[in-house]
N, C-alpha and C positions, 0 to 999 in steps of 0.2 A: 509832560515832561517829550511826549512826542510833541509838542506842536516847535519845540528848542529845537531842540534834534533836524524837525523839519525842517525846519529855516535854515541851521549853521551846517549841514552836507546835500540841500543845493544848492549853501552861495546866498542864498537873498540878501542877508547878514550884508555883507564883502559890496556887495552888489547894489545894497538902497544905497549902503557910507558911499560908496563912490560917487553915483550917481548927486546927493546934496553935497559933497563937496564942493563945487563951486560956493556955493550957502550957507557954506561955516567960517562966524567970524574968528577974525585971527587969538583971542581970546579963549573962545569957546575952550570949557570945559569938556560939559559933554557931546560925540557924538550923536548931529543932527538921531545919521540913522540910524542908532542902536535910540535913539526919544522913540522915534517915528513906532521901528519892532517893537520898541512897549505899548506905546500906547495901546496898536493894535495886540497884540499879548492879553491887556486889560481885561481889552469890553473882547476875543476870543473865551475870553476864564469867567464873562458874565457882569461887568465893569459897565456901568453905566456913566462914566465921566471923567474924570479928567485923576484926581483925586483917588483912585480905584485904581492905576495907578505903584502902590501901596501893598497891596497881593502880593504883587512883584515884587515885592523893596524885602517883605517881611523874609523872602523863602533866597537869600543871597546862593547856595549851593545850586540853585534851582537854574536860575532864571540871572548865573552874574551880578556888575554892579547895575545898580538902575540910578538915572536922575534923579536931585532930590527936587520937591514943593517948593518956589518960589517963594522966596525968605529962607529958606532952611539952608546951614549948609552941606554942603556935599559931600553925599558918601565912599 
């Protein structure tokens, strides 16, 4: 929770989203900045592969909506 609040309070989440906005595809479902932060949080929590983002998906009250694994419907 400390990491999530630090990201929010510092404005890092909106800054990364704004920086990556030019590369967002018009039909993209997920914000690339949020996806990047989710991966960074998963690594900070001990994850070592992209599939470990499932740790975040298991706690939506803490981490909010998390992008789906490839081939699965979005949450």
